[in-house]
Every structure is written in C-alpha cells, then in structure tokens.
PDB file of N, CA, C and O in Angstrom:
ATOM      1  N   UNK A   1       6.365  -4.653   2.225  1.00  0.00           N
ATOM      2  CA  UNK A   1       5.207  -5.339   1.683  1.00  0.00           C
ATOM      3  C   UNK A   1       3.974  -4.856   2.435  1.00  0.00           C
ATOM      4  O   UNK A   1       3.965  -4.801   3.664  1.00  0.00           O
ATOM      5  N   UNK A   2       2.925  -4.502   1.676  1.00  0.00           N
ATOM      6  CA  UNK A   2       1.662  -4.093   2.263  1.00  0.00           C
ATOM      7  C   UNK A   2       0.543  -4.913   1.649  1.00  0.00           C
ATOM      8  O   UNK A   2       0.346  -4.893   0.434  1.00  0.00           O
ATOM      9  N   UNK A   3      -0.194  -5.639   2.488  1.00  0.00           N
ATOM     10  CA  UNK A   3      -1.319  -6.439   2.040  1.00  0.00           C
ATOM     11  C   UNK A   3      -2.621  -5.694   2.296  1.00  0.00           C
ATOM     12  O   UNK A   3      -2.778  -5.026   3.318  1.00  0.00           O
ATOM     13  N   UNK A   4      -3.558  -5.820   1.347  1.00  0.00           N
ATOM     14  CA  UNK A   4      -4.900  -5.311   1.564  1.00  0.00           C
ATOM     15  C   UNK A   4      -5.878  -6.473   1.443  1.00  0.00           C
ATOM     16  O   UNK A   4      -5.649  -7.424   0.695  1.00  0.00           O
ATOM     17  N   UNK A   5      -6.966  -6.376   2.191  1.00  0.00           N
ATOM     18  CA  UNK A   5      -7.977  -7.433   2.201  1.00  0.00           C
ATOM     19  C   UNK A   5      -9.115  -7.041   1.269  1.00  0.00           C
ATOM     20  O   UNK A   5      -9.692  -5.961   1.399  1.00  0.00           O
ATOM     21  N   UNK A   6      -9.433  -7.925   0.329  1.00  0.00           N
ATOM     22  CA  UNK A   6     -10.525  -7.710  -0.612  1.00  0.00           C
ATOM     23  C   UNK A   6     -11.553  -8.830  -0.454  1.00  0.00           C
ATOM     24  O   UNK A   6     -11.234  -9.908   0.049  1.00  0.00           O
ATOM     25  N   UNK A   7     -12.787  -8.569  -0.886  1.00  0.00           N
ATOM     26  CA  UNK A   7     -13.875  -9.518  -0.728  1.00  0.00           C
ATOM     27  C   UNK A   7     -14.240 -10.136  -2.081  1.00  0.00           C
ATOM     28  O   UNK A   7     -14.560  -9.414  -3.025  1.00  0.00           O
ATOM     29  N   UNK A   8     -14.192 -11.452  -2.176  1.00  0.00           N
ATOM     30  CA  UNK A   8     -14.546 -12.166  -3.400  1.00  0.00           C
ATOM     31  C   UNK A   8     -16.028 -11.990  -3.709  1.00  0.00           C
ATOM     32  O   UNK A   8     -16.848 -11.978  -2.791  1.00  0.00           O
ATOM     33  N   UNK A   9     -16.387 -11.853  -4.986  1.00  0.00           N
ATOM     34  CA  UNK A   9     -17.806 -11.725  -5.335  1.00  0.00           C
ATOM     35  C   UNK A   9     -18.538 -13.052  -5.175  1.00  0.00           C
ATOM     36  O   UNK A   9     -19.767 -13.073  -5.118  1.00  0.00           O
ATOM     37  N   UNK A  10     -17.809 -14.148  -5.103  1.00  0.00           N
ATOM     38  CA  UNK A  10     -18.425 -15.463  -4.968  1.00  0.00           C
ATOM     39  C   UNK A  10     -18.641 -15.869  -3.522  1.00  0.00           C
ATOM     40  O   UNK A  10     -19.056 -16.994  -3.244  1.00  0.00           O
ATOM     41  N   UNK A  11     -18.358 -14.946  -2.592  1.00  0.00           N
ATOM     42  CA  UNK A  11     -18.480 -15.231  -1.154  1.00  0.00           C
ATOM     43  C   UNK A  11     -17.695 -16.474  -0.744  1.00  0.00           C
ATOM     44  O   UNK A  11     -18.122 -17.229   0.130  1.00  0.00           O
ATOM     45  N   UNK A  12     -16.545 -16.678  -1.383  1.00  0.00           N
ATOM     46  CA  UNK A  12     -15.699 -17.824  -1.052  1.00  0.00           C
ATOM     47  C   UNK A  12     -14.646 -17.450  -0.021  1.00  0.00           C
ATOM     48  O   UNK A  12     -13.794 -18.266   0.328  1.00  0.00           O
ATOM     49  N   UNK A  13     -14.706 -16.219   0.464  1.00  0.00           N
ATOM     50  CA  UNK A  13     -13.748 -15.779   1.467  1.00  0.00           C
ATOM     51  C   UNK A  13     -13.038 -14.508   1.046  1.00  0.00           C
ATOM     52  O   UNK A  13     -13.349 -13.897   0.024  1.00  0.00           O
ATOM     53  N   UNK A  14     -12.088 -14.140   1.859  1.00  0.00           N
ATOM     54  CA  UNK A  14     -11.327 -12.922   1.610  1.00  0.00           C
ATOM     55  C   UNK A  14     -10.095 -13.223   0.762  1.00  0.00           C
ATOM     56  O   UNK A  14      -9.566 -14.334   0.768  1.00  0.00           O
ATOM     57  N   UNK A  15      -9.656 -12.202   0.035  1.00  0.00           N
ATOM     58  CA  UNK A  15      -8.464 -12.297  -0.796  1.00  0.00           C
ATOM     59  C   UNK A  15      -7.490 -11.239  -0.295  1.00  0.00           C
ATOM     60  O   UNK A  15      -7.864 -10.076  -0.145  1.00  0.00           O
ATOM     61  N   UNK A  16      -6.266 -11.622  -0.039  1.00  0.00           N
ATOM     62  CA  UNK A  16      -5.234 -10.685   0.404  1.00  0.00           C
ATOM     63  C   UNK A  16      -4.262 -10.476  -0.754  1.00  0.00           C
ATOM     64  O   UNK A  16      -3.704 -11.427  -1.302  1.00  0.00           O
ATOM     65  N   UNK A  17      -4.074  -9.206  -1.110  1.00  0.00           N
ATOM     66  CA  UNK A  17      -3.236  -8.866  -2.258  1.00  0.00           C
ATOM     67  C   UNK A  17      -2.128  -7.921  -1.808  1.00  0.00           C
ATOM     68  O   UNK A  17      -2.378  -6.951  -1.093  1.00  0.00           O
ATOM     69  N   UNK A  18      -0.908  -8.215  -2.231  1.00  0.00           N
ATOM     70  CA  UNK A  18       0.220  -7.317  -1.997  1.00  0.00           C
ATOM     71  C   UNK A  18       0.090  -6.158  -2.983  1.00  0.00           C
ATOM     72  O   UNK A  18       0.105  -6.377  -4.194  1.00  0.00           O
ATOM     73  N   UNK A  19      -0.036  -4.936  -2.484  1.00  0.00           N
ATOM     74  CA  UNK A  19      -0.264  -3.783  -3.359  1.00  0.00           C
ATOM     75  C   UNK A  19       0.887  -3.541  -4.331  1.00  0.00           C
ATOM     76  O   UNK A  19       0.689  -2.940  -5.387  1.00  0.00           O
ATOM     77  N   UNK A  20       2.083  -4.001  -3.987  1.00  0.00           N
ATOM     78  CA  UNK A  20       3.224  -3.839  -4.886  1.00  0.00           C
ATOM     79  C   UNK A  20       3.117  -4.736  -6.115  1.00  0.00           C
ATOM     80  O   UNK A  20       3.822  -4.517  -7.100  1.00  0.00           O
ATOM     81  N   UNK A  21       2.248  -5.740  -6.070  1.00  0.00           N
ATOM     82  CA  UNK A  21       2.110  -6.681  -7.189  1.00  0.00           C
ATOM     83  C   UNK A  21       0.834  -6.497  -7.991  1.00  0.00           C
ATOM     84  O   UNK A  21       0.529  -7.318  -8.856  1.00  0.00           O
ATOM     85  N   UNK A  22       0.076  -5.430  -7.721  1.00  0.00           N
ATOM     86  CA  UNK A  22      -1.120  -5.173  -8.526  1.00  0.00           C
ATOM     87  C   UNK A  22      -0.669  -4.702  -9.902  1.00  0.00           C
ATOM     88  O   UNK A  22       0.020  -3.691 -10.033  1.00  0.00           O
ATOM     89  N   UNK A  23      -1.069  -5.449 -10.922  1.00  0.00           N
ATOM     90  CA  UNK A  23      -0.692  -5.106 -12.289  1.00  0.00           C
ATOM     91  C   UNK A  23      -1.773  -4.333 -13.018  1.00  0.00           C
ATOM     92  O   UNK A  23      -1.474  -3.472 -13.846  1.00  0.00           O
ATOM     93  N   UNK A  24      -3.029  -4.633 -12.715  1.00  0.00           N
ATOM     94  CA  UNK A  24      -4.144  -3.922 -13.327  1.00  0.00           C
ATOM     95  C   UNK A  24      -5.387  -4.076 -12.460  1.00  0.00           C
ATOM     96  O   UNK A  24      -5.481  -4.989 -11.639  1.00  0.00           O
ATOM     97  N   UNK A  25      -6.334  -3.174 -12.656  1.00  0.00           N
ATOM     98  CA  UNK A  25      -7.641  -3.291 -12.031  1.00  0.00           C
ATOM     99  C   UNK A  25      -8.622  -2.464 -12.843  1.00  0.00           C
ATOM    100  O   UNK A  25      -8.302  -1.379 -13.331  1.00  0.00           O
ATOM    101  N   UNK A  26      -9.829  -3.008 -12.975  1.00  0.00           N
ATOM    102  CA  UNK A  26     -10.867  -2.311 -13.718  1.00  0.00           C
ATOM    103  C   UNK A  26     -12.229  -2.779 -13.225  1.00  0.00           C
ATOM    104  O   UNK A  26     -12.384  -3.899 -12.737  1.00  0.00           O
ATOM    105  N   UNK A  27     -13.217  -1.886 -13.368  1.00  0.00           N
ATOM    106  CA  UNK A  27     -14.566  -2.188 -12.917  1.00  0.00           C
ATOM    107  C   UNK A  27     -15.375  -2.784 -14.064  1.00  0.00           C
ATOM    108  O   UNK A  27     -15.225  -2.393 -15.222  1.00  0.00           O
ATOM    109  N   UNK A  28     -16.232  -3.734 -13.718  1.00  0.00           N
ATOM    110  CA  UNK A  28     -17.124  -4.388 -14.673  1.00  0.00           C
ATOM    111  C   UNK A  28     -18.549  -4.032 -14.264  1.00  0.00           C
ATOM    112  O   UNK A  28     -18.935  -4.211 -13.109  1.00  0.00           O
ATOM    113  N   UNK A  29     -19.319  -3.531 -15.213  1.00  0.00           N
ATOM    114  CA  UNK A  29     -20.693  -3.126 -14.920  1.00  0.00           C
ATOM    115  C   UNK A  29     -21.600  -4.348 -14.791  1.00  0.00           C
ATOM    116  O   UNK A  29     -21.307  -5.428 -15.303  1.00  0.00           O
ATOM    117  N   UNK A  30     -22.701  -4.137 -14.096  1.00  0.00           N
ATOM    118  CA  UNK A  30     -23.710  -5.182 -13.929  1.00  0.00           C
ATOM    119  C   UNK A  30     -24.281  -5.572 -15.292  1.00  0.00           C
ATOM    120  O   UNK A  30     -24.515  -4.713 -16.142  1.00  0.00           O
ATOM    121  N   UNK A  31     -24.501  -6.867 -15.493  1.00  0.00           N
ATOM    122  CA  UNK A  31     -25.056  -7.344 -16.755  1.00  0.00           C
ATOM    123  C   UNK A  31     -26.439  -7.932 -16.483  1.00  0.00           C
ATOM    124  O   UNK A  31     -26.589  -8.864 -15.693  1.00  0.00           O
ATOM    125  N   UNK A  32     -27.452  -7.364 -17.155  1.00  0.00           N
ATOM    126  CA  UNK A  32     -28.825  -7.825 -16.984  1.00  0.00           C
ATOM    127  C   UNK A  32     -29.273  -8.500 -18.263  1.00  0.00           C
ATOM    128  O   UNK A  32     -29.085  -7.969 -19.358  1.00  0.00           O
ATOM    129  N   UNK A  33     -29.861  -9.664 -18.121  1.00  0.00           N
ATOM    130  CA  UNK A  33     -30.363 -10.410 -19.273  1.00  0.00           C
ATOM    131  C   UNK A  33     -31.750 -10.954 -18.938  1.00  0.00           C
ATOM    132  O   UNK A  33     -31.935 -11.627 -17.924  1.00  0.00           O
ATOM    133  N   UNK A  34     -32.703 -10.662 -19.784  1.00  0.00           N
ATOM    134  CA  UNK A  34     -34.088 -11.110 -19.586  1.00  0.00           C
ATOM    135  C   UNK A  34     -34.633 -10.685 -18.229  1.00  0.00           C
ATOM    136  O   UNK A  34     -35.349 -11.442 -17.574  1.00  0.00           O
ATOM    137  N   UNK A  35     -34.287  -9.460 -17.809  1.00  0.00           N
ATOM    138  CA  UNK A  35     -34.824  -8.898 -16.593  1.00  0.00           C
ATOM    139  C   UNK A  35     -34.195  -9.367 -15.295  1.00  0.00           C
ATOM    140  O   UNK A  35     -34.653  -8.990 -14.216  1.00  0.00           O
ATOM    141  N   UNK A  36     -33.167 -10.172 -15.378  1.00  0.00           N
ATOM    142  CA  UNK A  36     -32.496 -10.589 -14.141  1.00  0.00           C
ATOM    143  C   UNK A  36     -30.992 -10.340 -14.245  1.00  0.00           C
ATOM    144  O   UNK A  36     -30.431 -10.300 -15.340  1.00  0.00           O
ATOM    145  N   UNK A  37     -30.356 -10.175 -13.098  1.00  0.00           N
ATOM    146  CA  UNK A  37     -28.928  -9.884 -13.050  1.00  0.00           C
ATOM    147  C   UNK A  37     -28.150 -11.176 -13.298  1.00  0.00           C
ATOM    148  O   UNK A  37     -28.242 -12.127 -12.522  1.00  0.00           O
ATOM    149  N   UNK A  38     -27.388 -11.197 -14.383  1.00  0.00           N
ATOM    150  CA  UNK A  38     -26.538 -12.355 -14.683  1.00  0.00           C
ATOM    151  C   UNK A  38     -25.178 -12.219 -14.024  1.00  0.00           C
ATOM    152  O   UNK A  38     -24.636 -13.180 -13.479  1.00  0.00           O
ATOM    153  N   UNK A  39     -24.631 -11.002 -14.081  1.00  0.00           N
ATOM    154  CA  UNK A  39     -23.310 -10.732 -13.498  1.00  0.00           C
ATOM    155  C   UNK A  39     -23.420  -9.463 -12.656  1.00  0.00           C
ATOM    156  O   UNK A  39     -23.813  -8.410 -13.159  1.00  0.00           O
ATOM    157  N   UNK A  40     -23.069  -9.567 -11.370  1.00  0.00           N
ATOM    158  CA  UNK A  40     -23.062  -8.400 -10.495  1.00  0.00           C
ATOM    159  C   UNK A  40     -21.934  -7.454 -10.893  1.00  0.00           C
ATOM    160  O   UNK A  40     -20.930  -7.870 -11.471  1.00  0.00           O
ATOM    161  N   UNK A  41     -22.117  -6.180 -10.575  1.00  0.00           N
ATOM    162  CA  UNK A  41     -21.025  -5.221 -10.775  1.00  0.00           C
ATOM    163  C   UNK A  41     -19.879  -5.616  -9.849  1.00  0.00           C
ATOM    164  O   UNK A  41     -20.098  -5.951  -8.685  1.00  0.00           O
ATOM    165  N   UNK A  42     -18.663  -5.575 -10.372  1.00  0.00           N
ATOM    166  CA  UNK A  42     -17.501  -5.970  -9.580  1.00  0.00           C
ATOM    167  C   UNK A  42     -16.239  -5.342 -10.164  1.00  0.00           C
ATOM    168  O   UNK A  42     -16.281  -4.681 -11.202  1.00  0.00           O
ATOM    169  N   UNK A  43     -15.132  -5.556  -9.491  1.00  0.00           N
ATOM    170  CA  UNK A  43     -13.829  -5.080  -9.946  1.00  0.00           C
ATOM    171  C   UNK A  43     -12.910  -6.276 -10.141  1.00  0.00           C
ATOM    172  O   UNK A  43     -12.913  -7.210  -9.340  1.00  0.00           O
ATOM    173  N   UNK A  44     -12.139  -6.240 -11.192  1.00  0.00           N
ATOM    174  CA  UNK A  44     -11.141  -7.273 -11.451  1.00  0.00           C
ATOM    175  C   UNK A  44      -9.776  -6.698 -11.079  1.00  0.00           C
ATOM    176  O   UNK A  44      -9.379  -5.640 -11.567  1.00  0.00           O
ATOM    177  N   UNK A  45      -9.064  -7.418 -10.202  1.00  0.00           N
ATOM    178  CA  UNK A  45      -7.735  -6.998  -9.766  1.00  0.00           C
ATOM    179  C   UNK A  45      -6.749  -8.074 -10.202  1.00  0.00           C
ATOM    180  O   UNK A  45      -6.821  -9.218  -9.753  1.00  0.00           O
ATOM    181  N   UNK A  46      -5.836  -7.695 -11.077  1.00  0.00           N
ATOM    182  CA  UNK A  46      -4.821  -8.637 -11.559  1.00  0.00           C
ATOM    183  C   UNK A  46      -3.477  -8.372 -10.921  1.00  0.00           C
ATOM    184  O   UNK A  46      -3.125  -7.228 -10.632  1.00  0.00           O
ATOM    185  N   UNK A  47      -2.740  -9.426 -10.707  1.00  0.00           N
ATOM    186  CA  UNK A  47      -1.403  -9.288 -10.127  1.00  0.00           C
ATOM    187  C   UNK A  47      -0.354  -9.667 -11.165  1.00  0.00           C
ATOM    188  O   UNK A  47      -0.623 -10.431 -12.092  1.00  0.00           O
ATOM    189  N   UNK A  48       0.834  -9.124 -10.993  1.00  0.00           N
ATOM    190  CA  UNK A  48       1.915  -9.391 -11.932  1.00  0.00           C
ATOM    191  C   UNK A  48       2.530 -10.769 -11.721  1.00  0.00           C
ATOM    192  O   UNK A  48       3.310 -11.236 -12.551  1.00  0.00           O
ATOM    193  N   UNK A  49       2.182 -11.420 -10.612  1.00  0.00           N
ATOM    194  CA  UNK A  49       2.764 -12.719 -10.303  1.00  0.00           C
ATOM    195  C   UNK A  49       1.946 -13.893 -10.827  1.00  0.00           C
ATOM    196  O   UNK A  49       2.398 -15.037 -10.771  1.00  0.00           O
ATOM    197  N   UNK A  50       0.729 -13.616 -11.345  1.00  0.00           N
ATOM    198  CA  UNK A  50      -0.118 -14.692 -11.880  1.00  0.00           C
ATOM    199  C   UNK A  50      -0.733 -14.259 -13.200  1.00  0.00           C
ATOM    200  O   UNK A  50      -0.989 -13.074 -13.415  1.00  0.00           O
ATOM    201  N   UNK A  51      -0.965 -15.201 -14.063  1.00  0.00           N
ATOM    202  CA  UNK A  51      -1.593 -14.936 -15.346  1.00  0.00           C
ATOM    203  C   UNK A  51      -2.977 -15.597 -15.364  1.00  0.00           C
ATOM    204  O   UNK A  51      -3.310 -16.337 -16.290  1.00  0.00           O
ATOM    205  N   UNK A  52      -3.776 -15.320 -14.328  1.00  0.00           N
ATOM    206  CA  UNK A  52      -5.076 -15.959 -14.222  1.00  0.00           C
ATOM    207  C   UNK A  52      -6.228 -15.031 -14.603  1.00  0.00           C
ATOM    208  O   UNK A  52      -7.388 -15.410 -14.443  1.00  0.00           O
ATOM    209  N   UNK A  53      -5.945 -13.840 -15.099  1.00  0.00           N
ATOM    210  CA  UNK A  53      -6.989 -12.911 -15.486  1.00  0.00           C
ATOM    211  C   UNK A  53      -7.430 -11.991 -14.360  1.00  0.00           C
ATOM    212  O   UNK A  53      -8.091 -10.982 -14.610  1.00  0.00           O
ATOM    213  N   UNK A  54      -7.083 -12.316 -13.150  1.00  0.00           N
ATOM    214  CA  UNK A  54      -7.400 -11.446 -12.028  1.00  0.00           C
ATOM    215  C   UNK A  54      -8.437 -12.016 -11.089  1.00  0.00           C
ATOM    216  O   UNK A  54      -9.089 -13.019 -11.380  1.00  0.00           O
ATOM    217  N   UNK A  55      -8.574 -11.359  -9.966  1.00  0.00           N
ATOM    218  CA  UNK A  55      -9.542 -11.754  -8.943  1.00  0.00           C
ATOM    219  C   UNK A  55     -10.767 -10.860  -9.057  1.00  0.00           C
ATOM    220  O   UNK A  55     -10.633  -9.647  -9.220  1.00  0.00           O
ATOM    221  N   UNK A  56     -11.950 -11.437  -8.974  1.00  0.00           N
ATOM    222  CA  UNK A  56     -13.194 -10.674  -9.020  1.00  0.00           C
ATOM    223  C   UNK A  56     -13.590 -10.335  -7.591  1.00  0.00           C
ATOM    224  O   UNK A  56     -13.855 -11.222  -6.779  1.00  0.00           O
ATOM    225  N   UNK A  57     -13.626  -9.019  -7.292  1.00  0.00           N
ATOM    226  CA  UNK A  57     -13.877  -8.565  -5.928  1.00  0.00           C
ATOM    227  C   UNK A  57     -15.017  -7.547  -5.899  1.00  0.00           C
ATOM    228  O   UNK A  57     -15.367  -6.954  -6.919  1.00  0.00           O
ATOM    229  N   UNK A  58     -15.585  -7.358  -4.710  1.00  0.00           N
ATOM    230  CA  UNK A  58     -16.714  -6.452  -4.530  1.00  0.00           C
ATOM    231  C   UNK A  58     -16.301  -4.989  -4.429  1.00  0.00           C
ATOM    232  O   UNK A  58     -17.089  -4.110  -4.777  1.00  0.00           O
ATOM    233  N   UNK A  59     -15.096  -4.706  -3.966  1.00  0.00           N
ATOM    234  CA  UNK A  59     -14.646  -3.327  -3.772  1.00  0.00           C
ATOM    235  C   UNK A  59     -14.455  -2.612  -5.114  1.00  0.00           C
ATOM    236  O   UNK A  59     -14.110  -3.232  -6.120  1.00  0.00           O
ATOM    237  N   UNK A  60     -14.685  -1.297  -5.107  1.00  0.00           N
ATOM    238  CA  UNK A  60     -14.474  -0.496  -6.313  1.00  0.00           C
ATOM    239  C   UNK A  60     -12.997  -0.124  -6.441  1.00  0.00           C
ATOM    240  O   UNK A  60     -12.225  -0.259  -5.491  1.00  0.00           O
ATOM    241  N   UNK A  61     -12.621   0.343  -7.622  1.00  0.00           N
ATOM    242  CA  UNK A  61     -11.238   0.786  -7.847  1.00  0.00           C
ATOM    243  C   UNK A  61     -10.891   1.914  -6.875  1.00  0.00           C
ATOM    244  O   UNK A  61      -9.785   1.955  -6.337  1.00  0.00           O
ATOM    245  N   UNK A  62     -11.834   2.822  -6.653  1.00  0.00           N
ATOM    246  CA  UNK A  62     -11.582   3.945  -5.742  1.00  0.00           C
ATOM    247  C   UNK A  62     -11.303   3.456  -4.321  1.00  0.00           C
ATOM    248  O   UNK A  62     -10.390   3.962  -3.667  1.00  0.00           O
ATOM    249  N   UNK A  63     -12.068   2.488  -3.836  1.00  0.00           N
ATOM    250  CA  UNK A  63     -11.834   1.941  -2.487  1.00  0.00           C
ATOM    251  C   UNK A  63     -10.501   1.194  -2.409  1.00  0.00           C
ATOM    252  O   UNK A  63      -9.803   1.270  -1.399  1.00  0.00           O
ATOM    253  N   UNK A  64     -10.154   0.479  -3.466  1.00  0.00           N
ATOM    254  CA  UNK A  64      -8.877  -0.255  -3.485  1.00  0.00           C
ATOM    255  C   UNK A  64      -7.714   0.730  -3.470  1.00  0.00           C
ATOM    256  O   UNK A  64      -6.737   0.531  -2.748  1.00  0.00           O
ATOM    257  N   UNK A  65      -7.817   1.784  -4.259  1.00  0.00           N
ATOM    258  CA  UNK A  65      -6.763   2.806  -4.300  1.00  0.00           C
ATOM    259  C   UNK A  65      -6.608   3.461  -2.926  1.00  0.00           C
ATOM    260  O   UNK A  65      -5.489   3.730  -2.489  1.00  0.00           O
ATOM    261  N   UNK A  66      -7.726   3.718  -2.248  1.00  0.00           N
ATOM    262  CA  UNK A  66      -7.675   4.337  -0.927  1.00  0.00           C
ATOM    263  C   UNK A  66      -7.028   3.373   0.078  1.00  0.00           C
ATOM    264  O   UNK A  66      -6.196   3.790   0.884  1.00  0.00           O
ATOM    265  N   UNK A  67      -7.406   2.094   0.033  1.00  0.00           N
ATOM    266  CA  UNK A  67      -6.839   1.105   0.957  1.00  0.00           C
ATOM    267  C   UNK A  67      -5.341   0.924   0.706  1.00  0.00           C
ATOM    268  O   UNK A  67      -4.566   0.744   1.646  1.00  0.00           O
ATOM    269  N   UNK A  68      -4.943   0.973  -0.560  1.00  0.00           N
ATOM    270  CA  UNK A  68      -3.543   0.793  -0.915  1.00  0.00           C
ATOM    271  C   UNK A  68      -2.740   2.092  -0.769  1.00  0.00           C
ATOM    272  O   UNK A  68      -1.510   2.079  -0.826  1.00  0.00           O
ATOM    273  N   UNK A  69      -3.442   3.197  -0.584  1.00  0.00           N
ATOM    274  CA  UNK A  69      -2.847   4.519  -0.506  1.00  0.00           C
ATOM    275  C   UNK A  69      -2.006   4.833  -1.736  1.00  0.00           C
ATOM    276  O   UNK A  69      -0.875   5.307  -1.636  1.00  0.00           O
ATOM    277  N   UNK A  70      -2.594   4.553  -2.905  1.00  0.00           N
ATOM    278  CA  UNK A  70      -1.914   4.829  -4.184  1.00  0.00           C
ATOM    279  C   UNK A  70      -2.333   6.175  -4.731  1.00  0.00           C
ATOM    280  O   UNK A  70      -1.868   6.580  -5.796  1.00  0.00           O
TER     281      UNK A  70
END
C-alpha cells in the first residue's frame, strides 16, 4: 500500500489516497462568470472504494502521477 498526500481545494485539510485505489482523475478548468472566478482550476481524483464523485484537489494530474510513480 502506498499513500500520497493531496491538498483539498476547500482548504479543509489534507487528503491521503491509496494509489492502488485511484479509479479516475481529471483536471477541471477555471470557470469565470461575470468577471470573477466561480470555480478554481482543480483536479478530481476518484477512488474505486467510494462512489462520491471524487475528491477535489489542488495538484495536477501530472503531479499526482509523479507522486504515485505511475
């Protein structure tokens, strides 16, 4: 088992994910509405053990892949 530490976009703390249970991950672009940022750019990391849609984190897919050594 290998855990990696990811940072929540909501600044609610760190998220530790077992790399063997990552089911999907994708980047979401920043969303601007009426000249202000509504949604920051972030990455969604989903695990095969939960059906919650995934965790929203600050790290990019490339950084997660490097940390997980995938």
